Each structure stands twice: as C-alpha cells, then as structure tokens.
C-alpha positions in Angstrom: -8.4 24.4 11.6 -7.5 25.6 8.2 -4.3 25.2 6.2 -4.9 28.5 4.5 -4.0 30.0 7.9 -1.1 29.0 7.4 15.0 -0.4 5.8 14.1 -3.0 6.7 14.6 -4.8 10.0 14.6 -8.5 10.8 11.2 -10.0 10.1 11.0 -12.4 13.1 10.0 -11.6 16.6 10.1 -13.6 19.8 6.5 -12.9 20.8 3.2 -13.0 19.0 1.0 -9.9 18.6 -2.1 -9.6 20.7 -5.6 -9.8 19.1 -7.8 -6.7 19.2 -10.9 -6.4 21.4 -9.5 -8.7 24.0 -10.1 -11.7 21.7 -8.6 -15.1 22.5 -6.2 -16.4 20.0 -7.4 -19.2 17.8 -4.8 -22.0 17.5 -6.2 -23.6 14.4 -6.9 -21.8 11.2 -8.2 -23.4 8.1 -9.1 -21.6 4.9 -11.1 -23.1 2.1 -8.9 -21.8 -0.7 -6.6 -24.8 -0.9 -5.3 -23.7 -4.2 -3.4 -20.9 -2.5 0.2 -22.1 -1.8 0.4 -20.2 1.5 -2.5 -21.9 3.3 -2.0 -24.6 5.9 -3.3 -25.7 9.2 -1.2 -24.7 12.2 -1.8 -25.9 15.7 0.4 -25.5 18.8 1.3 -29.2 18.8 1.4 -29.8 15.1 4.7 -30.2 13.3 5.1 -28.2 10.2 6.9 -30.1 7.4 9.8 -28.6 5.5 7.7 -27.6 2.5 5.2 -25.8 4.6 7.9 -23.9 6.4 9.4 -22.8 3.1 5.9 -21.6 2.0 5.4 -19.6 5.2 8.9 -18.1 5.0 8.5 -17.3 1.3 5.2 -15.5 1.9 5.8 -13.7 5.3 9.4 -12.8 4.7 9.2 -12.0 1.0 12.0 -9.6 0.0 13.9 -9.8 3.3 17.2 -10.5 1.6 16.9 -7.6 -0.9 19.5 -4.9 -0.5 18.6 -1.7 1.2 17.6 1.0 -1.2 19.7 4.2 -1.2 17.4 7.2 -1.1 19.6 9.0 -3.7 19.3 6.1 -6.2 16.5 5.4 -8.6 13.4 3.6 -7.3 13.7 -0.1 -6.8 11.8 -2.4 -9.1 8.5 -3.8 -7.9 7.1 -0.6 -6.4 3.5 0.2 -7.6 3.7 3.6 -5.8 7.1 4.8 -6.9 7.4 2.8 -10.1 4.5 4.8 -11.7 6.6 7.9 -11.5 9.9 9.1 -13.0 12.7 9.4 -10.4 13.4 13.0 -9.2 15.9 14.8 -11.4 17.8 16.3 -8.4 17.6 15.6 -4.7 15.9 18.2 -2.5 18.2 19.8 0.0 16.9 19.2 3.5 17.5 21.6 6.4 20.4 21.2 8.7 19.2 19.5 11.8 20.3 17.9 15.0 20.3 14.2 15.0 18.9 12.7 18.2 21.0 9.9 19.7 19.1 6.7 20.1 17.6 6.3 23.5 18.2 3.5 25.9 14.9 2.6 27.6 11.8 4.8 27.5 12.5 7.5 30.1 11.0 10.8 29.2 14.2 12.6 30.1 15.8 11.2 26.9 13.6 13.3 24.6 15.5 16.1 22.9 13.1 18.9 21.9 13.5 22.1 19.9 12.1 24.1 22.8 12.2 23.5 26.5 8.7 22.5 27.7 7.1 21.8 31.0 6.7 18.3 32.4 3.0 18.1 31.2 4.0 18.8 27.6 6.9 16.4 27.8 4.5 13.7 29.1 2.2 14.4 26.1 5.1 13.8 23.7 6.0 10.6 25.4 2.4 9.5 25.3 2.2 10.1 21.6 5.2 8.1 20.6 5.1 5.3 23.2 1.4 4.7 23.6 -0.9 6.3 21.0 1.2 5.9 17.9 2.1 2.3 18.7 -1.6 1.3 18.8 -3.2 3.4 16.1 -3.6 0.7 13.5 -4.2 -2.8 14.8 -3.1 -4.5 11.6 0.4 -3.2 12.2 0.8 -5.8 15.0 2.0 -8.1 12.2 3.8 -5.5 10.1 7.6 -4.9 10.5 7.8 -1.1 10.6 10.6 0.9 8.8 12.9 3.2 10.6 10.9 5.9 12.5 11.9 9.5 11.5 9.4 11.3 13.8 11.6 11.8 16.8 14.2 13.6 14.7 11.7 16.3 13.8 11.2 17.2 17.4 14.8 18.4 17.6 14.5 21.1 15.0 10.9 21.8 13.9 8.8 23.8 16.4 5.7 23.4 14.3 6.0 19.6 14.5 6.5 19.7 18.2 3.3 21.8 18.7 1.4 19.5 16.2 2.3 16.5 18.3 1.1 18.3 21.5 -2.2 19.2 19.7 -2.8 15.7 18.4 -2.0 14.0 21.7 -4.1 16.4 23.8 -7.0 16.1 21.3 -6.8 12.3 21.4 -7.0 12.3 25.2 -9.8 14.9 25.3 -11.8 13.0 22.7 -11.4 9.7 24.5 -12.4 11.3 27.8 -15.1 13.8 26.9 -16.1 13.2 23.2 -14.8 16.6 22.3 -11.5 18.6 22.3 -10.8 21.2 25.0 -9.3 24.6 25.3 -5.8 23.4 25.8 -5.9 21.4 22.5 -6.9 24.6 20.7 -3.9 26.4 22.2 -1.6 23.8 20.9 -3.3 24.0 17.5 -2.9 27.8 17.3 0.8 27.5 18.3 1.3 24.8 15.6 -0.4 26.9 12.9 1.7 29.9 13.8 4.9 28.0 13.6 3.8 26.3 10.4 3.1 29.7 8.8 6.6 30.8 9.7 8.0 27.7 8.0 6.0 28.2 4.9 6.9 31.9 4.6 10.6 31.0 4.3 11.8 31.0 0.7 15.4 29.8 1.0 16.2 26.3 -0.1 17.6 25.2 3.2 14.5 26.1 5.2 11.6 24.0 6.3 9.2 25.1 3.5 8.7 21.7 1.9 10.7 19.5 4.3 9.6 16.2 5.5 8.7 17.6 8.9 6.5 20.3 7.4 4.6 17.7 5.4 4.3 15.6 8.5 2.7 18.6 10.3 0.2 19.3 7.5 -0.8 15.6 7.0 -1.4 15.3 10.8 -3.6 18.4 10.8 -5.6 17.0 7.9 -6.1 13.6 9.5 -7.0 15.2 12.9 -9.5 17.4 11.1 -11.2 14.3 9.6 -11.4 12.8 13.1 -12.9 16.0 14.5 -15.4 16.0 11.6 -14.2 19.3 10.2 -14.4 18.4 6.5 -13.5 21.9 5.2 -10.3 22.1 7.2 -9.4 18.5 6.2 -9.8 19.4 2.6 -7.8 22.6 2.8 -5.0 20.9 4.6 -4.9 18.1 2.0 -4.8 20.6 -0.8 -1.9 22.3 0.9 -0.2 19.0 1.4 -0.6 18.0 -2.3 1.0 21.4 -3.2 4.0 20.7 -0.9 4.5 17.2 -2.4 4.4 18.6 -5.9 7.0 21.2 -4.9 9.2 18.2 -4.0 8.6 16.5 -7.3 5.7 14.2 -6.6 4.9 11.4 -4.2 7.9 9.4 -5.4 10.2 12.1 -4.1 9.4 11.0 -0.5 10.2 7.4 -1.1 13.2 7.7 1.2 10.7 8.2 4.1 8.1 5.3 3.8 6.4 6.4 7.1 5.7 9.9 5.7 4.7 8.5 2.3 2.2 6.2 4.1 0.7 9.1 6.1 0.3 11.2 3.0 -1.5 8.5 1.0 -3.6 7.5 4.0 -4.9 11.1 4.2 -5.6 11.3 0.4 -7.4 7.9 0.4 -9.4 8.6 3.5 -10.6 11.9 2.1 -11.6 10.3 -1.2 -13.4 7.5 0.5 -15.2 9.8 2.9 -16.4 12.4 0.4 -16.7 10.4 -2.8 -14.2 12.7 -4.5 -11.4 11.7 -6.8 -8.1 11.2 -4.9 -5.4 13.8 -5.6 -2.7 11.2 -6.1 -3.0 8.3 -8.6 -6.3 9.5 -10.1 -5.3 7.9 -13.4 -2.3 6.5 -15.3 -1.4 3.7 -12.9 -1.0 -0.1 -13.4 -4.0 -2.4 -13.1 -1.7 -5.5 -12.9 -1.9 -7.5 -9.6 0.8 -6.4 -7.2 1.0 -9.2 -4.6 -0.9 -12.1 -6.1 1.5 -14.5 -7.9 1.5 -13.7 -11.6 1.1 -17.3 -12.5 -2.5 -17.1 -11.1 -3.5 -13.9 -12.7 -2.6 -13.7 -16.4 -6.2 -14.3 -17.5 -9.6 -14.7 -16.1 -9.3 -18.4 -16.7 -6.5 -18.4 -14.1 -8.9 -17.0 -11.5 -11.7 -19.5 -12.2 -10.8 -21.5 -9.2 -11.7 -18.7 -6.9 -15.2 -18.1 -5.5 -15.4 -14.5 -6.8 -15.1 -15.6 -10.4 -18.0 -18.0 -10.1 -20.2 -15.4 -8.3 -19.6 -12.8 -11.0 -20.1 -15.3 -13.8 -23.3 -16.8 -12.4 -24.7 -13.4 -11.9 -24.5 -13.0 -15.6 -21.8 -10.4 -15.3 -18.6 -10.6 -17.3 -15.9 -10.7 -14.7 -13.7 -7.5 -14.9 -10.0 -8.6 -14.9 -9.1 -5.5 -13.0 -11.5 -6.3 -10.2 -10.3 -9.9 -10.1 -6.7 -8.7 -9.8 -7.5 -6.5 -6.8 -9.5 -9.3 -5.2 -6.6 -11.7 -5.5 -4.1 -9.2 -4.1 -6.3 -8.6 -1.1 -6.9 -12.3 -0.7 -3.2 -13.0 -0.7 -2.7 -10.2 1.8 -5.3 -11.5 4.2 -3.9 -15.0 4.1 -0.4 -13.6 4.8 -1.7 -11.5 7.7 -3.3 -14.6 9.3 -0.2 -16.7 8.8 2.0 -14.0 10.2 -0.2 -13.8 13.3 -0.2 -17.6 13.7 3.6 -17.9 13.4 4.6 -14.7 15.3 6.4 -13.4 12.2 6.2 -10.0 10.7 5.2 -9.0 7.1 7.6 -6.5 5.6 6.4 -3.0 5.5 6.8 -2.5 1.7 4.4 -5.3 0.6 1.9 -4.1 3.2 2.0 -0.5 2.0 2.2 -1.3 -1.7 -0.7 -3.9 -1.6 -3.2 -1.8 0.3 -2.4 1.5 -1.4 -2.5 0.0 -4.9 -5.7 -1.8 -4.1 -7.5 1.3 -2.7 -6.5 3.6 -5.6 -7.7 0.9 -8.1 -10.9 0.4 -6.2 -11.6 4.1 -6.1 -11.2 4.2 -9.9 -13.6 1.3 -10.3 -16.0 3.0 -7.9 -16.0 6.2 -10.0 -16.8 4.2 -13.2 -20.3 3.3 -11.8 -23.3 5.3 -10.7 -24.1 5.2 -7.0 -27.5 3.7 -7.8 -25.9 0.7 -9.6 -26.3 -2.4 -7.5 -24.4 -5.0 -9.5 -22.4 -7.9 -8.1 -19.3 -6.1 -9.3 -20.1 -3.1 -7.2 -20.9 -5.3 -4.2 -17.3 -6.7 -4.5 -15.8 -3.3 -5.1 -17.5 -1.6 -2.1 -17.0 -4.7 0.1 -13.2 -4.5 -0.6 -13.1 -0.8 0.1 -14.8 -1.5 3.5 -12.2 -4.2 4.1 -9.3 -1.8 3.4 -10.6 0.8 5.8 -10.2 -1.7 8.6 -6.7 -2.7 7.6 -5.2 0.7 6.5 -7.2 3.7 7.4 -9.1 3.4 10.7 -7.5 4.7 13.8 -8.3 2.6 16.9 -10.2 4.6 19.4 -11.0 7.5 17.1 -14.2 7.7 15.0 -13.9 8.7 11.4 -17.1 8.9 9.3 -16.6 7.6 5.8 -19.9 9.2 4.8 -19.8 8.5 1.0 -18.8 4.8 1.5 -21.4 4.5 4.3 -24.1 5.8 2.0 -23.2 3.4 -0.8 -23.1 0.4 1.6 -26.6 1.3 2.9 -27.9 1.5 -0.6 -26.8 -2.0 -1.4 -28.2 -3.4 1.9 -31.6 -1.9 1.1 -31.3 -3.6 -2.3 -30.5 -6.9 -0.6 -33.8 -6.8 1.2 -35.6 -6.5 -2.2 -33.5 -9.2 -4.0 -34.9 -12.3 -5.6 -34.8 -15.0 -3.0 -34.0 -17.5 -5.8 -30.6 -16.0 -6.3 -27.7 -18.5 -6.1 -26.3 -19.5 -2.8 -22.8 -18.2 -3.8 -24.2 -14.7 -4.3 -26.0 -14.8 -1.0 -22.9 -15.9 0.8 -21.0 -13.0 -0.8 -23.7 -10.7 0.4 -23.3 -12.0 3.9 -19.6 -11.3 3.8 -20.4 -7.8 2.5 -22.9 -7.2 5.3 -20.4 -8.3 8.0 -17.6 -6.2 6.5 -20.0 -3.1 6.4 -21.0 -3.7 10.0 -17.5 -3.9 11.4 -16.0 -1.2 9.3 -18.2 1.8 8.5 -21.8 1.2 9.5 -21.1 1.2 13.3 -23.6 3.8 14.4 -26.7 2.7 16.4 -29.1 4.0 13.7 -27.6 1.4 11.3 -28.0 -1.5 13.6 -31.7 -2.3 12.9 -31.2 -2.5 9.2 -28.1 -4.5 9.5 -29.7 -7.1 11.8 -32.8 -7.3 9.6 -30.8 -8.0 6.4 -28.6 -10.4 8.2 -31.6 -12.4 9.3 -32.9 -12.5 5.8 -29.6 -13.6 4.3 -29.1 -16.4 6.9 -32.6 -17.6 6.3 -32.0 -17.8 2.5 -28.9 -19.9 3.3 -30.8 -22.2 5.7 -28.5 -20.9 8.5 -31.0 -19.2 10.8 -29.8 -21.5 13.6 -26.2 -21.6 12.6 -23.4 -21.3 15.0 -20.7 -18.6 14.9 -18.3 -21.2 13.6 -20.6 -21.9 10.6 -21.0 -18.3 9.8 -17.3 -17.6 10.2 -16.5 -20.3 7.6 -18.7 -18.4 5.1 -17.0 -15.1 5.8 -13.6 -16.7 5.4 -14.5 -17.8 1.9 -13.7 -14.2 0.9 -11.2 -11.5 2.1 -11.1 -11.8 5.9 -8.2 -11.4 8.4 -9.4 -13.7 11.0 -7.6 -12.4 14.1 -8.4 -8.8 13.2 -12.0 -9.2 12.1 -13.2 -12.1 14.2 -13.7 -10.2 17.6 -16.0 -7.5 16.1 -17.6 -10.0 13.8 -18.5 -12.3 16.7 -19.9 -9.4 18.6 -22.2 -8.5 15.7 -23.2 -12.1 15.3 -24.2 -12.1 19.0 -26.5 -9.2 18.2 -28.1 -11.2 15.4 -28.7 -14.1 17.7 -30.3 -11.8 20.3 -32.5 -10.3 17.6 -33.6 -13.7 16.4 -34.5 -14.7 20.0 -36.6 -11.6 20.4 -38.6 -12.4 17.2 -39.4 -15.9 18.3 
C-alpha cells in the first residue's frame, strides 16, 4: 500500500446507547467535582428538579438552536479548527455527480453504485455502512452525527467504491484470521488503479482533489496503520495533506464534518504513533479552553478547586495554564458524555469534534516541548490525557492500532513509578493510579505489558492503603480525574480483576 502508486439533527433519542464490552448500565452516577454545574445524581426513580434539567439541557444540547451554517459562507464563530484559518477565497468546484435518493429501510437493493457488482461485493458495501462503520468508535453512541456523505460517493467515484470493498474485506479477514487475504489485495489494487486515474486528471471538474478522493486516501492511510504498514500510512498521509492544501487548507472541508474528522483522525493517529509532529496545526493555534466555561479558566486561581491544580502545585511544579485548560476541557467533555449516556441524549457533533481535536493537537505540542526521559507530574498528566483521547477519538473497536511512541512513553513513566519516593503525597499517587488504568485500557494492552502493569498497580494501591479495596473504591479514585464511566468502566473492571487475581497469587 503506497500512495505514491498512485447539520445538525435533533439531539434527543428515544433509546439509550448500549455500553461496550457487554457491561451493565449503572443507574447511579456521582462525581466528586461538585463545583461543576453539570454534575448531578440520576437514578431511575429520582425526580430531577427544574434547575437540574436546565443544566443537563444546557450541557448536552449546547448549540442546538444555532442556525445551520451555509458551506459557502464564512466559518461560524466558536470553531477551534476552522477559526484558526482564513476562509477560502473561492469555493472549489466539485464534480457533477448523481445524488442518491434516500433509502427506505436497509435493503441491499437500494444501493446505487458507480459500477454493477456481484452480490458478494454488494453485501460488502452493505456491511461497511450498516454494521462496521456504525460501531467503529464506541464513544459515538452518545454523539449526534452530522449528515453522512459517504453513500453519495458510491454513485460516481469508482476508487471510493473499491476502497470500501478493500476496507470491509480487510476488516472481515483480520477479525477472522488476524491477517488480510488475497481478495482484499485485489480490491486494494483496483482502488489504487482508480485513484491514480482520478489524480491524473487535470481539469477542474474532475475528481483530483474532490471530497471522495480525499476520503479514499484517508481510508487507505488509516487501514495501513491498522495493518502495521507505517511506510504506506505515512505516504498516504503526505498525499492527503497535499490534496487538502490544494483545496486551500483543512478549513476548506468544513462543509463536510465527517471528512474533516477522518482527515484529522489520520493526522493525529500518525503523530501519536510515531512521535512526529502533526501535519495540521503544528503551531499557531489557540491555547484557550474550548469547552470549559470561560468563567472557570481565566487564571490558574480559577482552577484551584480542581484536583489537578493541587497535584501540580504540591509536586513543586508551577501549573502550566495551557495544561490546565486542556484538562478542564476534557473534564467537561467526560462529564457531558456520562450525562448524555444517563439521560439518553446526544452530544452535538461539533463540540465533540472541536473538543477532542483541539485537546489532542495542544497535547502533542506540550509533548514535544519535553524530552522523552522527563518524568514530571506535568508529563504524567499530558500523556495520561493523550491516552484518554485515543480511547474517545482514535481507536477503532475490533482493530488493533499500535501507538508505539505513546506506548513507549507510558512504559517509561510506569518504570519511574516503581522507583518513586513512597513518601509522595496521596494526591499524586491517586493521579498515578488513574494514569496506570488509562494506560492499561488504551495503549498498553499487549500480554507483555501485563506483568509490569499489575506490579505497579499493586505498589500504588499499597501506598494508598487500598490493597484490599473493592472495585467501587478504586473506581471512585479514577473518577476524580478524566474518566467516561460507561465507556471506561468495563475494561477498567476487567483490569482490576487481574490485579485481584495477582494479589491472591502473591499471598
């Protein structure tokens, strides 16, 4: 695989999303940050007063009543991604295409494709859009998606059709055999041939830098990461960056939030995996908080009520306002995700995308300011939040992606934890326990990491006097920091069970 070879919908739903890993829903949620206006206790039988309902609605449905943005108009205010860029000077002319009528039901026969294909290939297309794509990112169970443009591409872009066939067949091969088969490579070769033809066209009405062409290249890049072909992933990403620049920059695709999301996911995933600088937003962006209320973040004093401020201060480190701002943004997001899950509401797509994208690019900039050998409290918070964001924005359910650079940095800190002064403050030890759990459920999931993780976990729990603690007690510690309970609890509880089993063996 090598590239050189070539808005908004109503926020409420009638049913609640399902927790991952077969977890049971927890009817009661209490969070210790009682200074946050969006936190409350919700039980099936409890009545929520009017003020609480207003708080939930304000947080979960923020921006619902704003007018839809016309793609041809300047960017709307409040966008971290698009607000950092000047609006395009002229719209890019897109290729003429057939618009697919909206389907009734989910019958395969309703798909309209650029080429006639056999029933097996039609089934692959159906599987991609109705099964795989709908379950890729578990966090999106509480996110209201924007309009989906992908089906339209099938009607006029042969490269996109072949790319979907390749991605679906590869996904099925990998889940069944742990590798991709000959049929997947046939679809890949066909996709690359069609992509080369698109890129060779030089007229302005062609598919050269169209949305569908960028969708093909970004999918190839992300699949290369999944298949551990780093060279191909890098080549595809460079080609994608060139195509985006031809269009005028990332803001030029703001009319297509789904595509913009995929492009930035690919860029962020590559930077986190390799330790390289991202291609987009490597500098010149805003460090202001995006989601956290401005009234709580104008100064470090405003953040003094939060645990993270105390941990940094008591570790004799001057809290970095930029780091605190990111922490508060992600804290606000995690609380909103839990409230949305409890109430069966949906978080708007824009705040979801803007919060996690802005947080990850800011975290990568902070990461690059420090040597990999630095093991300060600030780097613990930075890397712990990066691990958190991989679980909420990057990782595809059912497909392994090795974030090698982040994994190496997390391991280095865990080794340092084993050598730390046992007289360190309890707040720092509790932060380290959160860091360890976040590492264990995000990136350090290989069997060879388990021994070290369990050993460090035993040490940290012993320092806290929690060697015999229950899962409920440990969970309370984890929820002092950034933690989406319904998303992280199932895997966190499994890891805690391994800690208990290890402790029993040592007795």
